[in-house]
N, C-alpha and C positions, 0 to 999 in steps of 0.2 A: 393458284394465284392468277387473278385476272390482270390483263395488260392489253392496252390498245397499241396495235402495230400499224405503221404506215405502209400502204401499198400504192401501186401506180394509179389506182382508181379511187382510193379513199383510205379509211382507217378501220381496221378489223379488230373487233373485240375478241380476245382469246382467254381461255382459262387453262393453265398448265398445271397438272398435278403429277409430280414425279420428276425424274431426271431425264434430260434430253439425251443422255448417253445410254439409256436403257436399250436392251436388245428387243424389247417388246413395246411398241408404241401404237396406240390406237387413236385415230382422229374421229371426232364426232361432229357431224354436219346436220344442222336442223333443217326442217322443212319450211314451207311458206308460212309467214305470220308467226313463226316460232322464235325461240331464243335458246341460248345455251342452258338456261334454267331447266329446260325440259329433260336434261340429262342428270339432274341432281339426284334422282332416285337410283339410277343405275351406277353412278360413279363409285359409290362405296363398295360395290361388288367387283368393280374393274381394277381399282387402284392397287390392290395387293399383287396383281399379276402384270399390269401394264402401266406405263406412263400414259396419262390421258391428256389429250388436247381437244378442247371443245371450242368451236368458233361460231360467232354470229355472222350470218350473211350480211353483205352490204345492203343497206336499206331497212334493216330490222335489228331488233335487240339493241345493244349498245354500240353497234358499228355505225359508221357514217353512211350517208347516201352515196351513190355512185357519182363521181365527179362529172362524167359525161352524160349522165341521166340515161344511159343505155343498159338496161337490165336484161341479161341473157344467161342461160346456163353456162355458156363458155366464159363470160366475164366473171361470174361468181366463182366458178371452178378455178380460174387462173388466180383470182385474188386469194382464195383459200391456200393455194400452193405458194403464193408469194408470202403470205403471213407465216406459213410453216417454215419457209426458208429464212425468214427474219429470226426465227427461234433457233436457227443453226442446227436443225435436226437433219442428220445425214443417213440415219438408218431407214430400212424399208418399212413401210407403213401398212397398217390395216386401216381401211377407211369404212366407217359406219355412217350411213345416211338413212333417214326415214322420210317417207313421202317423196316430195320433189327433191329433198336433200339426197335421196338415193340416186337421182339422175345427175346431180352435181358430183357425187362421188364417182359415178361411172365416167363422167366427162374429165374429172381429174386424172383418171386412169388413161383416158384417150390422149390427154395432153402430155403426161409424164408417167406412163405405165411402168417404166423400169424402177420407179421409186416405191411402187405399191406391191405388196405381197398378196393381199386378199381384200375382197370387197364384201361388205355386209349390207344388205338392203332390207328395209322394213316398210311394208305397205307402200311399195313404189309402183306406180303405173308403168305399163309396158308399151302401150300404143296411144296414138293421139286421140282415139275415141274416148279414153278415160283419163287423159292427161290433165284436162281442166278439172281437177278433182273436186272443186267446189260445185261446178256445174253438173257433175254426175252424182250429186248427193242432195240431201235436204238443204244443204247450205246454199244451194243455187238461188234460193229466194232472197238471199242477203246481197244487195247490190254493193255494199261497202263493208266487207267483212271486218276490217279493222275497227270501224266505228261502232257497228252493231253487235259485235261479239260480247258486249257487256251483258246481253241477255243470257241468264243462266241456262235457258232452254237451248240456245244455239251453241254455247260452249260445251254443253253435254254431248253434242254430236261427235265430239272428238274422242269420246270414250265409249266403251261397251254400255249398252242400255242398262245393265244391272250394276254398273260400277258406281260406288259411292265416293264422290270427289272429296268428301269431308275426311276421308282416310289419308289424303295427301298432305304433305307438310305445308303446301300452299294450294288450297282449293281453288284459288282465283288465278292460277298460273296461265291458263289459256287466255282469259280476259286481259291480263296484264301484258302478255306478249303481243297480242293482236293490236292493242291500243298504243303500242310503241311504234307502229308502222304508219307512215303517212298514207292518207287515202289514195292519192294518185300513184304513189309507189306500189301500194298493195295491188292495184290493177296490173301494173307492169310485171310484178313478181309472179302473179298468177298466170300471166300469158307465156312465161318462159318455157314451161314444160310442153305447152301445145306446139310451140315453134320447134323445139328440140326433137320431139317425137314425130312430128309431121315430116321432118327431114329424113329420119331413119328410126325404125322401131328399136326397142331395147334389145331384142334378141340378136339383131344384126350387129349392134354395137358391142355386145358382150362376146360374140363370136370373134369379132375383130381383135379385141384387146387380149383375149385368152388368159384372163386372170381368174383363179378360183373364186367363186362367188357363192355366198349363202343368201337366199332370198326368203325372208320370213313374211308370212301374211296372217293377220289376226282375223278370226271369223266374225268378230263383232265390229269390224271397221265400218262405220257409217259414212265416212268421207269417201273412200275409194268405192265402197259398196260391194255387195255380193257379186254383181255383174263385173265390176272392175277387177275384183280378185280372181274370178274365174277367167277373165280375159288375160290377165297377167300370167297366171299359171300356165295357161294353154300356149301363150306366146313364147315364154322363156324356158318352159319345162324341159325342152330337149337340147338346150345349150350345153355343150361339153364342159365339164368342170363346174357346173352349177348344181347346187342342192336346194331343194325347196323344203321349208319347214312351216308347220302350222302352229299358231298360238291360240289356244282355245280360251274363250271367255274374256277376250281383251279387244280393245278398239284400236283406232288409228294411232293413239299415243300409248301403244302397248308397253313401251319402256317405262312409262310412269305407273301403269297399272300392275304389270308383272315384271319388274326390273330384274329380279334374280333369274327368272326363267329365260328372259332375253339374253342376259349375260352368260348363263350356263350354255345356251346354244352357240353363242359366239365363241366361247372358250373351247367347246367340243369341236367345232368346225376348225378353229385355229390349230388345234393339236393334231388334226388328221394330216396324213401325208398326201396332200393333193398338189400335184405338179401342174404348172402352166401347160395349156394345150399348145402343141407345136405344129399341128397340121391344120391348114385351112379347111373348113367344112362348109359347104354351101347350104343355105337354108332351103 
């Protein structure tokens, strides 16, 4: 059930499937220029095991713009936490974020790590060199992604080169999500990850929060790109409590292309006995 919830900086669109009293709750956080509709293909595989909460970031989807016009990873993460609190969820959470949404998931753990049991990241950059994910891919030629994503050629960059978008329940899902974002807001959203990772790389952030993490990367991701994937794996690969997993034949939106495989990996990781790291380890 979709519901708009008020926070200190705006109104967050949420979709709750299941009971807030469940012992297993997973939070789904979209990436830049995305929406909670990106999770529609994977929710059917999740809902029998978890209560699912999907949230639109402020400035995109059906959420409002940020009142202060200040778009940062920190502000987005805090508003996600506020919205979850409005739902009166008190159980520990699994947070799933793809792309820049993975950085927001990590920052949620930095802000309130005691409420989070595990993190799941999908195609998330690890350093500022690849954090401007549009600039490190073919999408760099698009000055205003939200406006020009109507081009089927540009939208196809979000998927593996061999993926047929006609197989999706909504083949225009990327176009529709991108065109819901104001052009000026889109630029600010795309800058968030650069600022966040320029301050501290992802490996150091993960070592600090010490929460078991699964980081998945799709070999056909044209947004993060081959170099960005290699950089991310090399950067975070030695973080204690972190597992790396590959998704073959999928792109940036792997959860739309291979939803069952993504969910199967989430469930397998969740069912493992992985404890939080208790000892500080220097990089």
